[in-house]
N, C-alpha and C positions, 0 to 999 in steps of 0.2 A: 516382503510383502508376500503372501501366500499365489500357488497358482491353482484357478478354480477349473475344472470344465462344469460345464451346464448344458445339460440339452434340450431341447425344443425351446431356443431361445427367441423366436423370430418374430413372437407378439404376449402380449399376456403376461401370464408372471413370471414365465422364463425372461424375458423383455427387460421387465420391471428388475429382476433380480439381478440381471448383467448389468444393469445401470446404478444400482445400488452398490454392488458390489464393488466396479469402478469410481464411485465416488469417496471409496476408502481405500483406494490405492492398489486395489487388488488385480492382478493380472490374469484376465477371463475367456478363456479359450469357449469358442459357444458352437456349438452346433445345431442344425435344421433340414431339415427331409430338403427344403431348396433353398440352397444358399442366395443369403441375400446380398452378399459383400465379400471380398475376396480373404477376409481373416476368418469366415465361417464353415466350418467343416459339414460339407452337406452328405446326408447319406438319410435312405432309407431305413426304420428300425422292423419294418414289417420284412425287410430279407434279410434271415437268418443269419449273415457274415458281417453286417453291417455295425452293428456295437465293436467288437473284436477290431474294425476296421478304421473306425472311430475313434477307440481308446490310444491304438498306435499311432494316430497323427497325431491326434493332443499329444502324447508323449513323445515325438518328436520335436512339435511347438516347443515344448516346456521343456527342450535340453535334456527329459531325462528325468523331471522331478514334476509330480503333479501331488499337490497336496489337498486338495479336495475336490469331491463331486457332489452336484445335485443332480440328482433322476429326476426331473421336469418332465419328460417328453410324455405325450400320452394324445390318445386317439378316442372320441366318445359319439359314436353311431348309434342310430337305436338299430331292433332286432326286434321284431315284431317275435310273440310265440307261435302266431300264424306264417310265420314264410317256411319256404321249404326246407326240405331239409339239409341239404347242401347248401343255400343262402346261408341259414341259421349257424348249422353250424361253420362256415367260411367266415362271417362276420364276428364268432366268439374264438377262434382260433389268429383269428388277424387281431384281434385288441387284446387276448391274452399275450400275444407275442411283443406287441407294443408295450404296452402299459406293464405289462410286469418282465416278461422274459430277458427282453435287452435291458432293462435295467437291471436284473439277475447279472445278465452276462458283465457288462459293466462295473457295477460293487464288486462280484470277485477277480476281477481284473486290479480293482483299485486296493482290493483288501491284500490279496498274494505280491501288489508292487510294495506295499505298505512295509509288510509283514520282511521282502526279499531284503528290502534295506533301513530293516530296522528302526522305524521312523513311524509314528504316527500320520495317522491324518483322520479327515473328515468327510461322514456322507449325509445329506441332506436327502431324502424323500419326502415329494409333493405325491400324497396318499391324497386322500377326500373322506369326507364324513359318511359317504357312501360304502368305503369298508367297514363301518361301522352299523350303520342301521340299514344298509342295502341301498335300494336305487328304484325305477319305476319298474312294470314291466315287461318294459321293451328293452331294460341295462342289468340284467343278469350279470353277463358279461363284465358288464364297466366296475358293478359292483365287486365282483370275484376279483379282478384283476388288482381293486386296492386293498382288499383287505387278506391277499394274498404278498400285496408289499407293504403290509404294516407288520405280518407274522414276519415275513423276510428280517425286515427293519431289528424286529424286537430279540431274533435268533441271532444275528450279527452283533447286536448290542451286549450279549450277556456272553457270545463265546470271544469277543477281540477286545474286551473294553482295560486287561490285563498287558496288553502289546501296544495302549494310546490310542485303537483304532475308535472312534467314535462315532455313532449312528442316530441320529436322531428326525422323527418323521414329523409332517405337519400334514393336518389334515381339513382342508378347506370345505366348507358348505360352496353355495353357489357363487361365482367370483365374477366380475364383471367386464369376461370375453366373448371372445365370437362363439367361443364352445357354448356358453352356458347362455346366450342370448338364445341360439337354436331351440335349447331345451327349456328354457322360458316360454317362448312362441308357442311350444308343440305341447306344455302346461296349462294354459293360462295363464300366463303373463302374471299379471294384480294377483288372481287367485293363492295361488304359487307362493309370492312375496307374501301374504297372510300369518306363513305359516315360521315367516323369521320373526322372532320376539322385537331386532333389532329396525325392523322396517325396508333394510336393503339388502342389498347385494357386497359381497367385499370388493376391496377398488383392488387391480392385480400388486399396487407399490403397497396395500397393509402385508400380502401374503409375504409380499419379497422382505419387506422389513424384518419378517419373523426366520426367511430364511438365512437370509443377512447375518441375524444375531446367532441362528444357531452353526452358520458355517464359521464362524469368527470371536463370540465373543460368547456363546452358554459354555460354562462351569461344565467339567468334566462331569463331574455327579451325575449331570441331566442325560447324560446317554443311555439309549433306549426309549426317550418321553415324546409320546405322540403331542403335538398342541395343537390343541381345534382351535377353529378359526372359522364359526359358519354361524354366527349374531342368536346365539342362545337356543338353534333353531333344534341342535341336536345336544344335551348336556348331559354327559356320562357320571 
């Protein structure tokens, strides 16, 4: 069975994805900002060298072979337009660093690994509905980071499909994680849910099922696809 690196694995979608992968017999290498156990690689992606250190540690643990990467780590922090110039810019750059640049670094290492070893691999990027439709006035930076992730994913899929390097992206709407809970509370909760025809936010396990499908089962012809999971709140 394959070895898959999952970032942001300590809670929510990441945790559910790891559990679902393990139930399929996959060897999972986990990452979190703070280690919950000895098996988790601890690193803060706000630190530019961190993604490279995570990749190298994961490769060492996997005896030199990683078959898949799930880019799930991310932050979601409000950044009001009336913040000070320095505070607004710092929040913008922190979010882009964690949500997009770190994912790009890890993806680059994975693609190079697979090219150098002459075998394929699978990438799964946990993006967001915000990458398509935008987000609140205090979350320009979050929407931009997820839109950039989607553009990166499509570029990689087009560039490396011939080498059996496959890329998939998932664009969830609100999901029942602590990150989403804070946002729902700040935006009125029930009134925001009225914008979701399904009438509820997604469960982490629902998004995890899609991630596992992409990582293990999706046909190669699906490379480049973006799978929406937003309760019909944004239909393309």
